[in-house]
C-alpha positions as CSV (number, residue, x, y, z in Angstrom):
1,X,7.0,11.4,2.8
2,X,8.6,13.3,-0.1
3,X,9.3,17.0,-0.7
4,X,6.0,17.6,-2.4
5,X,3.7,15.4,-0.3
6,X,1.9,18.3,1.4
7,X,1.4,20.2,-1.9
8,X,0.0,17.0,-3.5
9,X,-2.4,16.6,-0.6
10,X,-3.7,20.2,-1.1
11,X,-4.0,19.7,-4.9
12,X,-6.0,16.5,-4.4
13,X,-8.3,18.5,-2.0
14,X,-8.8,21.1,-4.8
15,X,-6.5,23.8,-3.6
16,X,-4.0,25.8,-5.5
17,X,-0.4,25.8,-4.2
18,X,2.7,28.0,-4.6
19,X,6.2,27.0,-3.7
20,X,9.9,27.5,-4.6
21,X,11.4,24.3,-6.0
22,X,15.1,23.8,-5.9
23,X,17.3,22.1,-8.4
24,X,18.5,22.6,-12.0
25,X,16.9,19.9,-14.0
26,X,14.1,22.2,-15.2
27,X,16.3,25.3,-15.9
28,X,14.8,27.3,-18.7
29,X,11.2,26.4,-17.7
30,X,11.5,26.7,-13.9
31,X,14.8,28.0,-12.5
32,X,16.1,27.1,-9.1
33,X,14.1,28.9,-6.4
34,X,11.5,30.6,-8.6
35,X,8.0,30.8,-7.3
36,X,5.6,28.4,-9.1
37,X,1.9,28.3,-8.8
38,X,0.3,24.9,-9.4
39,X,-3.4,24.3,-9.8
40,X,-5.3,20.9,-9.5
41,X,-5.2,19.0,-12.8
42,X,-8.8,19.4,-13.9
43,X,-8.2,18.1,-17.4
44,X,-5.6,15.8,-18.9
45,X,-2.1,17.4,-19.2
46,X,-0.6,18.0,-22.6
47,X,2.9,17.4,-23.9
48,X,5.1,20.2,-22.9
49,X,3.2,21.2,-19.7
50,X,5.1,21.3,-16.4
51,X,3.2,19.1,-13.8
52,X,3.6,18.0,-10.3
53,X,3.5,14.2,-10.3
54,X,4.8,10.9,-8.9
55,X,6.8,8.4,-10.9
56,X,7.8,5.2,-9.3
57,X,7.3,6.7,-5.8
58,X,9.4,9.8,-6.5
59,X,7.9,13.3,-6.6
60,X,8.7,15.6,-9.6
61,X,7.9,19.0,-10.9
62,X,8.8,18.0,-14.5
63,X,7.6,18.0,-18.1
64,X,5.0,15.8,-19.8
65,X,7.1,14.4,-22.7
66,X,4.5,12.0,-24.2
67,X,0.9,10.9,-23.7
68,X,-0.3,7.3,-24.1
69,X,-4.0,7.0,-23.1
70,X,-4.2,8.0,-19.4
71,X,-0.4,7.6,-18.9
72,X,2.2,10.3,-19.2
73,X,5.9,10.1,-19.9
74,X,7.6,12.5,-17.4
75,X,11.1,14.0,-17.8
76,X,13.2,17.1,-17.1
77,X,14.2,20.0,-19.3
78,X,17.6,18.5,-20.0
79,X,16.5,15.4,-22.0
80,X,16.2,12.9,-19.2
81,X,13.0,10.8,-18.8
82,X,11.8,9.5,-15.4
83,X,9.2,7.0,-16.7
84,X,5.5,6.6,-17.3
85,X,2.9,7.5,-14.7
86,X,-0.8,8.1,-14.3
87,X,-0.2,10.0,-11.0
88,X,-0.3,13.6,-12.1
89,X,-1.8,16.0,-9.5
90,X,-1.4,19.5,-10.9
91,X,-0.1,21.8,-13.6
92,X,2.1,24.8,-13.4
93,X,0.2,28.0,-14.4
94,X,2.6,30.7,-13.3
95,X,6.4,31.0,-12.8
96,X,7.7,34.1,-11.0
97,X,11.2,35.3,-9.9
């Protein structure tokens, strides 16, 4: 069970979630400890959107870097990529202090 498992379960059930992620890989888009609101995906994510997803079993609140059909290249805001996935559960719609 990862740090975002409970949030992912709620998103899959159609609920909106809010939480304060920690870390610095998304600085500039989502800073450490900021309150983010994530809504169920609804429509395919676009390049540049911040999404809650799983890549190779790891949970991330990261950027969509590229789209290839129904697969998405996920990475952070510092240039690193995590890999391709089709397991995207929600998109960030609000970031607050």
